[in-house]
VEXDREN-2710 file (C-alpha; in Angstrom, 1 decimal):
% VEXDREN-2710
k/r/px/py/pz
1/MET/158.2/107.8/142.5
2/THR/155.9/109.5/145.0
3/ILE/154.1/112.6/143.4
4/ALA/152.2/115.2/145.4
5/VAL/149.4/116.5/143.2
6/LEU/148.7/120.2/143.7
7/MET/145.4/121.8/142.9
8/ALA/143.4/125.0/143.6
9/CYS/139.9/125.5/143.4
10/HIS/136.9/127.9/143.8
11/ASN/133.1/126.9/143.2
12/ARG/133.8/124.7/140.4
13/ARG/132.5/121.4/142.1
14/GLU/131.8/119.4/139.0
15/LYS/134.8/120.5/137.1
16/THR/137.0/119.7/140.3
17/LEU/135.3/116.3/140.7
18/ALA/135.8/115.7/137.0
19/CYS/139.6/116.5/137.2
20/LEU/140.1/114.4/140.2
21/SER/138.2/111.5/138.5
22/ALA/140.4/111.7/135.5
23/LEU/143.5/111.9/137.7
24/MET/142.6/108.8/139.5
25/ALA/141.7/107.0/136.3
26/ASN/145.5/107.3/135.3
27/ARG/147.3/103.9/134.9
28/LEU/150.3/104.4/137.2
29/PRO/153.7/102.4/136.6
30/ALA/154.7/100.1/139.3
31/GLY/156.3/102.0/142.2
32/GLU/154.5/105.2/141.5
33/SER/151.9/106.7/143.9
34/LEU/149.8/110.0/144.1
35/HIS/148.9/112.1/147.0
36/VAL/146.5/114.9/146.2
37/ILE/146.7/118.2/148.0
38/LEU/143.6/120.5/147.2
39/ALA/143.6/124.2/148.3
40/ASP/139.9/124.9/148.3
41/ASP/139.6/128.8/148.4
42/GLY/136.5/129.4/150.3
43/SER/134.1/127.4/147.9
44/THR/130.4/127.7/148.9
45/ASP/129.1/125.2/146.4
46/GLY/129.9/122.0/148.5
47/THR/133.2/121.3/146.8
48/SER/135.1/120.2/149.7
49/GLU/132.3/118.0/151.0
50/ALA/131.9/116.4/147.7
51/VAL/135.6/115.7/147.3
52/ARG/135.8/114.2/150.9
53/THR/133.0/111.9/149.9
54/GLN/134.0/110.8/146.6
55/PHE/137.9/111.1/147.1
56/PRO/138.5/110.6/150.9
57/ARG/142.2/110.3/150.5
58/THR/142.6/113.8/149.2
59/GLU/144.2/116.5/151.7
60/ILE/142.2/119.6/151.6
61/ILE/143.2/123.0/152.8
62/VAL/140.3/125.5/153.1
63/GLY/140.8/129.1/152.4
64/ASP/138.6/132.2/152.9
65/GLY/138.2/133.2/149.1
66/SER/141.4/135.5/149.0
67/TRP/143.9/133.0/147.6
68/TYR/143.0/132.9/144.1
69/TRP/145.1/130.5/141.7
70/ASN/148.5/131.4/142.9
71/GLY/147.7/131.9/146.4
72/GLY/146.0/128.4/146.6
73/MET/148.9/126.7/144.8
74/HIS/151.4/128.5/147.2
75/LYS/149.6/126.9/150.1
76/ALA/149.3/123.4/148.6
77/PHE/153.0/123.6/147.4
78/GLY/154.1/124.6/150.8
79/ARG/152.3/121.7/152.6
80/ALA/153.6/119.3/150.0
81/LEU/157.3/120.6/150.3
82/ASP/157.3/119.4/153.8
83/GLY/156.3/116.0/152.9
84/GLY/159.6/115.1/151.1
85/TYR/158.0/113.8/147.8
86/GLU/160.1/112.8/144.7
87/ALA/158.0/115.2/142.3
88/TYR/155.2/117.8/142.4
89/LEU/152.6/118.0/139.9
90/TRP/150.7/121.1/139.4
91/LEU/147.2/120.5/138.0
92/ASN/144.5/122.9/137.1
93/ASP/141.1/121.7/138.1
94/ASP/139.6/122.4/134.8
95/THR/142.3/120.1/133.0
96/MET/141.1/116.5/132.3
97/LEU/144.2/114.2/132.1
98/TYR/144.4/111.3/129.6
99/PRO/144.7/108.0/131.4
100/ASP/148.4/107.6/130.5
101/THR/149.6/111.2/131.2
102/ILE/151.1/110.5/134.7
103/ALA/153.2/107.6/133.3
104/ARG/154.3/109.9/130.2
105/LEU/155.2/112.8/132.4
106/ALA/157.3/110.7/134.7
107/GLY/159.0/108.7/131.7
108/THR/159.8/111.9/130.1
109/ALA/161.3/113.4/133.2
110/ARG/163.6/110.1/133.5
111/ASP/164.5/110.3/129.8
112/VAL/165.4/114.1/129.9
113/LYS/167.4/113.5/133.0
114/VAL/169.4/110.7/131.4
115/ARG/170.0/112.8/128.3
116/HIS/171.1/115.9/130.0
117/GLY/172.4/114.8/133.3
118/THR/170.1/116.9/135.5
119/ASP/166.4/116.9/136.7
120/CYS/164.1/119.1/134.6
121/ILE/160.6/120.6/134.7
122/ILE/158.3/118.7/132.3
123/VAL/155.2/120.6/131.0
124/GLY/152.2/118.8/129.9
125/SER/150.2/120.5/126.9
126/THR/146.5/120.6/126.8
127/GLN/144.1/120.9/124.0
128/ASP/140.5/122.0/123.3
129/ALA/138.2/118.9/123.8
130/ASP/136.3/119.9/120.6
131/THR/138.7/121.6/118.2
132/ARG/141.7/119.7/119.5
133/GLN/143.7/122.9/119.2
134/LEU/146.7/123.6/121.6
135/THR/145.2/125.8/124.6
136/TYR/148.1/125.5/127.4
137/GLY/151.6/124.4/127.8
138/GLY/155.2/125.4/127.3
139/VAL/156.3/128.9/126.2
140/VAL/159.1/130.7/124.5
141/ARG/159.9/134.4/124.0
142/THR/158.8/135.8/120.7
143/ALA/161.5/138.1/120.6
144/PHE/164.6/139.1/122.8
145/TRP/163.3/142.8/123.0
146/ARG/159.9/141.3/124.3
147/PRO/161.0/139.6/127.5
148/LEU/157.6/138.8/128.8
149/THR/155.8/138.1/125.6
150/PHE/155.4/134.5/124.9
151/ARG/154.1/132.0/122.3
152/MET/153.3/128.4/123.1
153/ILE/155.1/125.4/121.7
154/GLU/153.1/122.6/119.8
155/PRO/154.0/119.3/121.4
156/GLY/155.8/116.9/119.1
157/ASP/157.1/113.4/119.3
158/GLN/160.1/114.4/121.3
159/PRO/160.7/116.5/124.3
160/ILE/161.1/120.3/123.4
161/ALA/163.0/122.8/125.4
162/CYS/161.0/125.9/126.4
163/GLU/161.6/129.0/128.4
164/SER/158.7/128.9/130.7
165/MET/155.1/127.5/131.0
166/TRP/151.6/127.9/132.0
167/GLY/150.7/126.0/135.1
168/ASN/147.8/123.7/133.9
169/CYS/149.9/120.5/133.9
170/VAL/153.6/120.8/135.2
171/LEU/156.0/118.1/136.8
172/ILE/158.5/119.5/138.9
173/PRO/161.1/117.1/140.3
174/ALA/162.2/117.3/144.0
175/ALA/165.6/118.5/143.0
176/VAL/164.2/121.6/141.2
177/ALA/161.6/122.2/144.0
178/ARG/164.3/122.2/146.7
179/SER/166.5/124.8/144.7
180/ILE/163.7/127.2/143.5
181/GLY/161.3/126.8/146.5
182/ASN/157.7/127.6/146.3
183/LEU/155.8/129.9/144.0
184/GLU/156.1/133.7/144.8
185/PRO/153.6/134.5/147.3
186/ARG/153.3/138.2/146.5
187/PHE/151.4/137.1/143.1
188/LYS/147.7/136.5/143.6
189/HIS/146.1/134.7/140.7
190/SER/148.5/134.7/137.6
191/MET/152.0/135.3/136.8
192/GLY/153.5/132.8/139.3
193/ASP/153.8/130.0/136.9
194/VAL/155.6/131.9/134.3
195/ASP/157.9/133.6/137.1
196/TYR/158.7/130.1/138.5
197/GLY/159.8/128.6/135.1
198/LEU/161.8/131.5/134.5
199/ARG/163.5/131.4/137.9
200/ALA/164.1/127.7/137.2
201/ARG/165.9/128.4/134.0
202/ARG/168.0/131.2/135.6
203/ALA/169.0/128.6/138.1
204/GLY/170.3/126.4/135.4
205/PHE/167.3/123.9/135.2
206/GLY/165.7/122.9/131.7
207/ILE/162.2/123.0/131.0
208/TYR/160.6/120.5/128.3
209/VAL/157.3/120.1/126.7
210/MET/156.3/116.5/127.0
211/PRO/155.6/114.6/123.7
212/GLY/152.0/114.5/122.9
213/PHE/149.1/116.0/124.7
214/ALA/148.4/115.6/128.5
215/GLY/144.8/116.2/128.5
216/THR/142.0/118.7/127.5
217/CYS/141.3/122.2/129.0
218/SER/139.4/125.0/127.3
219/MET/141.1/128.4/126.8
220/ASN/139.9/131.3/128.7
221/SER/138.2/133.9/126.4
222/PRO/139.5/137.5/126.5
223/ARG/135.9/138.8/125.8
224/GLY/134.8/140.9/128.6
225/SER/138.3/141.2/130.1
226/PHE/140.6/144.2/130.4
227/GLU/141.9/143.1/127.1
228/ASP/138.6/143.8/125.3
229/PRO/138.5/147.3/123.9
230/GLY/134.6/146.9/123.7
231/VAL/134.5/147.3/127.5
232/PRO/134.2/150.8/128.9
233/LEU/137.5/152.3/130.1
234/LEU/136.6/152.6/133.9
235/GLN/135.6/148.8/133.7
236/ARG/138.6/148.0/132.0
237/LEU/140.9/149.8/134.6
238/LYS/139.0/148.0/137.3
239/LYS/139.6/144.6/135.5
240/ILE/143.3/145.1/135.0
241/ALA/143.9/146.1/138.5
242/HIS/141.9/142.9/139.7
243/PRO/143.7/139.9/141.0
244/LYS/142.7/138.1/137.9
245/GLY/143.9/140.9/135.8
246/MET/147.5/142.5/135.9
247/PRO/147.6/144.1/139.4
248/ILE/150.1/146.8/139.4
249/ASP/152.4/145.5/142.3
250/ALA/152.4/142.0/141.0
251/TRP/153.1/143.1/137.4
252/ARG/156.0/145.4/138.8
253/ILE/157.7/142.4/140.4
254/LEU/157.5/140.2/137.4
255/THR/158.8/142.9/135.0
256/ARG/161.5/144.0/137.3
257/ARG/162.6/140.5/138.0
258/HIS/162.5/139.3/134.2
259/ALA/162.3/142.4/131.8
260/GLY/165.7/143.5/131.9
261/PRO/167.0/147.2/132.3
262/LEU/164.0/148.7/130.6
263/TRP/161.4/146.9/132.9
264/PHE/159.9/150.2/134.1
265/LEU/158.6/150.9/130.4
266/TYR/157.5/147.4/130.2
267/TRP/155.8/147.6/133.5
268/LEU/153.8/150.7/132.2
269/TRP/153.0/149.3/128.9
270/PRO/149.6/147.3/129.6
271/TYR/148.1/150.2/131.5
272/PHE/149.0/152.6/128.6
273/LYS/147.6/150.3/126.1
274/VAL/144.2/149.9/127.9
275/ILE/143.7/153.7/128.2
276/ALA/145.0/154.4/124.5
277/THR/142.9/151.7/122.7
278/SER/139.8/152.9/124.6
279/ILE/140.3/156.4/123.6
280/VAL/141.0/155.4/119.9
281/ARG/137.8/153.2/120.0
282/ARG/135.7/156.1/121.1
END
């Protein structure tokens, strides 16, 4: 199996290098090979230069700082789709894989295909390096009336079906990629991974959480973000409109596509909540 590893980065040189080191330390089964495509979104800390020196076989696409995660992954995925790979691995540059993860992802993909008769997306769960608590992975809806509110699934000793995923470590077989295509380019930073999973499920493809953990990755803290009611209201509004928040147009696309007939109310809710919780706090 030839796997294209897709990564996006911006000014996290040491983390990016550590991620690549952990990736290259994986013990690959016979017949499997990796090709890394890194979308460096205008890093100014020497990330591209260091990667070229330490991992010269890495293919690097250089941006201008406007791509963010989804945009960078869209560029890398688009380049890879032209290469005819057998699978595509989304990998966050702050995710440190365990040495057997690639083999377990590929093995799970084969087992699930035999069991269900079709290719499926395989999600690798991550855990905090210190607490060993689940941080990212496959997700399911918390309730049918909350179509875009999810909870994560703790990995077990067998593949577990889920409804979508966070994009830290995700293996997408070629058959799925050919059918679903690339990430939605109108998303900037987030939302593209969840949208891709929901589109894949709608098209009839399964999504499964791989048994065990794929590696470590710390969870982003909501402190200081638009979700933090301690931040002044005007700053919260700026943060929620930022590409790393919940930009109005991107959130509209996601809700209209996946939130059902009452998508408009679901679309308005986060902005109403920011204003309301700030007023209550005052």
